[in-house]
C-alpha positions as CSV (number, residue, x, y, z in Angstrom):
1,X,121.6,-8.9,-100.0
2,X,119.4,-7.7,-102.9
3,X,120.0,-4.3,-104.4
4,X,119.3,-2.2,-107.5
5,X,122.7,-1.5,-109.0
6,X,123.6,1.1,-111.7
7,X,126.3,-0.2,-114.0
8,X,125.9,2.0,-117.1
9,X,123.4,3.8,-119.2
10,X,120.3,1.6,-119.6
11,X,122.0,-1.0,-117.4
12,X,120.4,-1.2,-113.9
13,X,120.4,-4.7,-112.4
14,X,118.7,-6.1,-109.4
15,X,121.4,-8.4,-108.0
16,X,123.0,-9.9,-104.9
17,X,125.7,-7.8,-103.4
18,X,127.7,-8.0,-100.2
19,X,126.0,-6.7,-97.0
20,X,127.7,-3.5,-95.6
21,X,130.2,-3.7,-92.8
22,X,129.2,-2.9,-89.3
23,X,128.6,0.8,-88.7
24,X,131.5,2.9,-87.5
25,X,131.3,5.1,-84.4
26,X,129.3,7.8,-86.1
27,X,127.4,5.6,-88.6
28,X,124.0,3.9,-88.6
29,X,123.0,0.6,-90.3
30,X,119.5,0.9,-91.8
31,X,116.9,-1.3,-93.4
32,X,115.3,0.8,-96.1
33,X,111.5,0.6,-96.1
34,X,110.4,2.6,-99.2
35,X,112.6,4.5,-101.7
36,X,111.5,6.9,-104.5
37,X,112.7,6.9,-108.0
38,X,114.0,10.4,-108.6
39,X,114.4,12.4,-111.8
40,X,118.1,12.3,-111.2
41,X,118.0,8.5,-111.2
42,X,116.1,8.6,-114.5
43,X,118.8,10.9,-116.0
44,X,121.4,8.4,-114.9
45,X,119.4,5.6,-116.5
46,X,118.9,7.4,-119.8
47,X,122.1,9.5,-120.2
48,X,124.5,8.4,-117.4
49,X,126.8,8.2,-115.9
50,X,126.4,11.9,-114.9
51,X,126.6,12.1,-111.2
52,X,127.6,8.6,-110.5
53,X,131.5,8.4,-110.5
54,X,132.7,6.1,-113.3
55,X,136.2,7.0,-114.4
56,X,137.7,7.7,-111.0
57,X,136.6,7.3,-107.3
58,X,134.6,10.1,-105.8
59,X,137.1,12.5,-104.0
60,X,135.1,12.5,-100.7
61,X,133.7,9.0,-100.5
62,X,135.8,6.9,-102.8
63,X,132.7,5.5,-104.4
64,X,132.8,4.4,-108.1
65,X,130.3,2.6,-110.4
66,X,128.7,0.1,-110.1
67,X,126.5,2.1,-107.7
68,X,123.6,1.0,-105.6
69,X,120.8,3.5,-106.3
70,X,118.3,5.3,-104.1
71,X,118.4,8.6,-102.2
72,X,114.8,9.3,-101.4
73,X,114.0,6.8,-98.6
74,X,112.6,6.0,-95.2
75,X,114.1,3.2,-93.2
76,X,114.3,1.4,-89.8
77,X,117.5,1.5,-87.7
78,X,119.1,-1.9,-87.4
79,X,122.2,-0.9,-85.5
80,X,124.1,2.2,-84.4
81,X,127.7,3.1,-83.9
82,X,129.3,3.6,-80.5
83,X,129.0,7.4,-80.6
84,X,125.5,7.7,-82.0
85,X,123.0,9.3,-79.7
86,X,120.2,10.8,-81.9
87,X,118.4,7.5,-82.7
88,X,118.1,4.0,-81.3
89,X,117.7,0.5,-82.8
90,X,114.2,0.1,-84.1
91,X,113.5,3.8,-84.8
92,X,111.9,4.8,-88.1
93,X,113.8,7.5,-89.9
94,X,114.0,9.6,-93.1
95,X,117.4,10.0,-94.7
96,X,118.8,13.3,-95.8
97,X,121.2,11.9,-98.5
98,X,123.7,14.7,-99.0
99,X,127.3,14.0,-97.8
100,X,129.5,17.0,-97.2
101,X,133.1,17.6,-96.2
102,X,132.4,20.2,-93.4
103,X,135.6,22.1,-94.2
104,X,135.2,23.9,-97.5
105,X,134.2,27.6,-98.0
106,X,130.5,26.7,-98.3
107,X,130.4,24.1,-95.5
108,X,131.9,26.6,-93.1
109,X,129.1,29.0,-93.9
110,X,126.3,26.5,-93.4
111,X,125.8,26.1,-97.2
112,X,126.6,22.4,-97.0
113,X,124.4,21.6,-100.1
114,X,127.0,23.5,-102.1
115,X,130.0,21.6,-100.7
116,X,132.7,21.5,-103.3
117,X,133.2,17.8,-102.7
118,X,129.5,16.9,-102.1
119,X,128.5,13.3,-102.5
120,X,125.1,11.7,-102.2
121,X,123.9,8.4,-100.8
122,X,122.6,6.3,-103.7
123,X,124.6,8.2,-106.3
124,X,128.2,8.6,-105.0
125,X,128.3,6.5,-101.8
126,X,129.0,2.8,-101.1
127,X,125.3,2.2,-100.6
128,X,121.8,3.4,-101.5
129,X,118.1,3.1,-100.5
130,X,117.1,0.5,-103.0
131,X,118.9,-2.2,-101.1
132,X,118.1,-4.4,-98.1
133,X,120.7,-2.7,-95.9
134,X,122.7,0.5,-96.1
135,X,125.2,2.3,-93.7
136,X,125.0,6.1,-93.5
137,X,126.6,8.9,-91.4
138,X,124.6,9.7,-88.3
139,X,123.9,13.3,-89.4
140,X,121.9,12.0,-92.4
141,X,119.0,10.5,-90.4
142,X,116.0,12.2,-88.7
143,X,113.6,10.2,-86.6
144,X,110.0,10.0,-87.9
145,X,107.2,10.6,-85.4
146,X,104.2,8.2,-85.4
147,X,102.1,10.7,-87.3
148,X,104.4,10.4,-90.4
149,X,104.1,7.2,-92.4
150,X,106.9,5.3,-94.2
151,X,105.5,6.6,-97.5
152,X,105.6,10.2,-96.3
153,X,109.1,9.6,-94.9
154,X,110.3,8.5,-98.3
155,X,108.9,11.8,-99.7
156,X,110.7,14.1,-97.3
157,X,113.6,14.5,-99.8
158,X,111.6,15.6,-102.8
159,X,109.3,17.7,-100.5
160,X,112.5,19.5,-99.3
161,X,113.4,20.2,-102.9
162,X,110.0,21.6,-103.6
163,X,110.0,23.7,-100.4
164,X,113.4,25.2,-101.1
165,X,112.2,26.2,-104.6
166,X,109.2,28.0,-103.2
167,X,111.2,29.6,-100.4
168,X,113.9,30.8,-102.8
169,X,111.2,32.4,-105.0
170,X,110.3,34.4,-101.9
171,X,106.6,33.4,-101.5
172,X,104.8,35.5,-98.9
173,X,101.3,34.7,-97.4
174,X,98.7,36.1,-99.8
175,X,100.9,35.8,-102.9
176,X,99.9,34.3,-106.2
177,X,102.4,31.6,-107.4
178,X,102.7,30.0,-110.8
179,X,104.2,26.5,-111.0
180,X,105.2,25.3,-114.5
181,X,105.3,21.5,-114.6
182,X,103.3,19.2,-112.4
183,X,105.6,16.2,-112.1
184,X,106.4,15.1,-108.6
185,X,108.4,18.2,-107.7
186,X,105.8,20.5,-109.3
187,X,102.9,18.8,-107.5
188,X,104.8,18.9,-104.1
189,X,105.6,22.6,-104.8
190,X,101.9,23.3,-105.2
191,X,101.1,21.5,-101.9
192,X,103.9,23.4,-100.1
193,X,102.9,26.8,-101.5
194,X,99.3,26.2,-100.5
195,X,100.4,25.3,-97.0
196,X,102.7,28.3,-96.8
197,X,99.8,30.6,-97.3
198,X,99.6,31.4,-101.1
199,X,96.3,33.0,-101.9
200,X,96.3,31.5,-105.4
201,X,98.3,28.6,-106.8
202,X,98.3,28.3,-110.6
203,X,99.8,25.2,-112.2
204,X,100.7,24.8,-115.9
205,X,101.0,21.2,-117.1
206,X,100.5,19.7,-120.6
207,X,99.7,16.2,-119.3
208,X,96.0,15.6,-118.6
209,X,96.7,13.0,-115.9
210,X,99.0,15.2,-114.0
211,X,96.5,18.1,-114.2
212,X,93.8,15.7,-112.9
213,X,96.0,15.0,-109.8
214,X,96.4,18.7,-109.1
215,X,92.6,19.3,-109.6
216,X,91.8,16.5,-107.2
217,X,94.0,18.1,-104.5
218,X,91.7,21.1,-104.7
219,X,94.4,23.6,-104.0
220,X,95.2,25.1,-107.4
221,X,93.9,26.3,-110.8
222,X,95.4,24.3,-113.6
223,X,96.2,25.4,-117.2
224,X,97.0,23.3,-120.3
225,X,99.9,25.1,-122.0
226,X,99.2,23.3,-125.3
227,X,95.8,25.0,-125.5
228,X,96.2,28.2,-123.4
229,X,98.5,31.2,-123.5
230,X,99.8,30.7,-120.0
231,X,101.1,34.2,-119.3
232,X,97.9,35.7,-120.6
233,X,95.8,33.4,-118.5
234,X,97.8,34.2,-115.4
235,X,97.4,37.9,-116.0
236,X,93.7,37.4,-116.4
237,X,93.5,35.5,-113.1
238,X,95.4,38.2,-111.3
239,X,93.5,41.3,-112.6
240,X,96.2,42.0,-115.1
241,X,99.1,42.1,-112.6
242,X,100.7,38.7,-113.0
243,X,102.0,36.1,-110.5
244,X,104.1,37.4,-107.6
245,X,106.4,34.5,-107.8
246,X,106.9,31.4,-110.0
247,X,108.6,28.0,-109.6
248,X,109.8,26.5,-112.9
249,X,109.6,22.8,-112.3
250,X,109.4,21.4,-115.9
251,X,113.1,21.9,-116.8
252,X,112.0,23.0,-120.2
253,X,112.6,26.2,-122.2
254,X,108.9,26.8,-122.8
255,X,108.2,26.5,-119.1
256,X,110.9,29.0,-118.2
257,X,109.7,31.4,-120.9
258,X,106.1,31.2,-119.6
259,X,107.2,31.7,-116.0
260,X,109.3,34.8,-116.8
261,X,106.4,36.3,-118.9
262,X,103.8,35.5,-116.3
263,X,105.3,37.1,-113.2
264,X,104.6,40.7,-112.3
265,X,107.1,43.5,-112.4
266,X,109.8,42.8,-109.8
267,X,108.5,39.3,-109.5
268,X,110.8,36.3,-108.9
269,X,111.2,33.1,-110.8
270,X,113.0,30.1,-109.1
271,X,114.5,27.6,-111.5
272,X,113.8,24.3,-109.7
273,X,113.6,21.7,-112.5
274,X,116.9,20.6,-113.9
275,X,117.5,21.5,-117.6
276,X,119.4,18.8,-119.5
277,X,120.2,21.3,-122.3
278,X,120.7,25.0,-122.6
279,X,117.6,27.3,-122.7
280,X,117.4,30.8,-124.2
281,X,116.1,33.8,-122.4
282,X,116.0,37.5,-123.3
283,X,117.9,39.3,-120.5
284,X,116.3,42.6,-121.5
285,X,113.0,41.2,-120.2
286,X,114.7,40.7,-116.8
287,X,115.9,44.3,-116.8
288,X,113.0,46.3,-118.1
289,X,110.5,44.5,-115.7
290,X,113.0,44.2,-112.8
291,X,112.6,40.4,-112.7
292,X,114.7,38.1,-110.5
293,X,115.7,34.7,-111.9
294,X,117.2,32.5,-109.3
295,X,118.6,29.0,-109.3
296,X,118.1,26.3,-106.7
297,X,120.2,23.3,-105.9
298,X,118.9,20.5,-103.6
299,X,117.9,22.0,-100.2
300,X,119.4,23.2,-96.9
301,X,120.7,20.0,-95.2
302,X,119.2,21.2,-91.9
303,X,115.6,21.3,-93.3
304,X,114.6,17.7,-92.4
305,X,113.1,18.5,-89.0
306,X,111.0,21.3,-90.4
307,X,109.7,19.3,-93.3
308,X,108.9,16.3,-91.1
309,X,107.0,18.6,-88.7
310,X,105.0,20.0,-91.6
311,X,104.0,16.4,-92.6
312,X,103.3,15.5,-89.0
313,X,100.9,18.4,-88.8
314,X,98.6,16.8,-91.4
315,X,98.3,19.8,-93.7
316,X,100.6,18.5,-96.5
317,X,99.1,15.4,-98.1
318,X,102.3,14.6,-100.0
319,X,101.4,10.9,-100.2
320,X,98.8,11.8,-102.9
321,X,101.6,12.3,-105.5
322,X,102.4,8.6,-105.3
323,X,101.0,6.7,-108.2
324,X,102.6,3.2,-107.6
325,X,104.5,1.2,-105.0
326,X,106.4,-1.6,-106.6
327,X,108.7,-4.4,-105.5
328,X,112.5,-4.0,-106.0
329,X,112.5,-6.9,-108.4
330,X,110.4,-4.9,-110.8
331,X,112.3,-1.6,-110.5
332,X,113.5,-1.6,-114.1
333,X,110.5,-2.8,-116.0
334,X,107.8,-1.2,-113.8
335,X,109.8,1.7,-112.5
336,X,112.5,3.2,-114.7
337,X,111.2,2.1,-118.1
338,X,107.7,3.0,-117.2
339,X,108.6,6.5,-116.0
340,X,110.5,7.3,-119.2
341,X,107.8,6.0,-121.5
342,X,106.1,8.8,-123.5
343,X,102.6,9.3,-122.3
344,X,103.2,7.3,-119.1
345,X,100.5,7.7,-116.5
346,X,103.0,7.1,-113.7
347,X,103.7,10.0,-111.4
348,X,105.8,9.2,-108.3
349,X,106.9,5.5,-108.0
350,X,108.1,4.2,-104.6
351,X,110.1,1.0,-104.4
352,X,109.4,-1.5,-101.6
353,X,112.8,-3.0,-100.7
């Protein structure tokens, strides 16, 4: 079968690989429909291997590079194991890609996304979503209702990331939220915050194309941090008070600094975007304004039904963040290389398998 396979930094190949074995009792064989290229995938391409095991097999799954990529995907069920009851052959599903041990300190407390041996389909598993077939554990799949398209199904994973960031920031109905960075996660964060009842959504983004996307959604006020003092602008838009909460989605030191300066006293900043290098902050500013800075990692693994229900309700047009749908054969030239190109107009790229 055809698959996009990570071998090493700047070395992803679309090649023929063996089809997976028949699913075990609690496994499901899937035919991926659409798969998103994630920022984590881009980091593997430009700086990897980072998450992909390379020097030794993964302690939970035994996976080791070369690795079939893809962890944001919708799919159709081809076959089910003997003990599977939640889906049937032919069902359309979205995949929650985290794989956890179920026995460690965090798993026993329902914090499976912090599992000490956590793995991920498409990064540290024997298969991934940019392939013609993949076998996954049955707990990873959630059936898609007719109201949710395959495109939306492939966006459940990044939407769950965005939702968790906004939830961790503590957004309440009527709050003002600042989002720094309008890449896919930032744009989805704006959509989720609006749906969750934010009275005012403010998005800071230096790229004109990404600001245009947010403007076209009609749910937020956009700021260009290259021409505007973002904290000052946020205070002006909030009668001098500041944002109640902020989601830092840029993964940049300036974005974090702006978020911390823009929230009101006793506000909360959730760090959602991943920083690839250390960022400096002044802890005294946390203390003298009673600010909370909180990290986020992935999402609660049980959040898939909730996110799918939100999409089925029609109030979260997540599909509007998609800029391109490409064929798997073009995943390197028109996917990875395009997304890392400076000034690229691409936003979210989905791969048709």
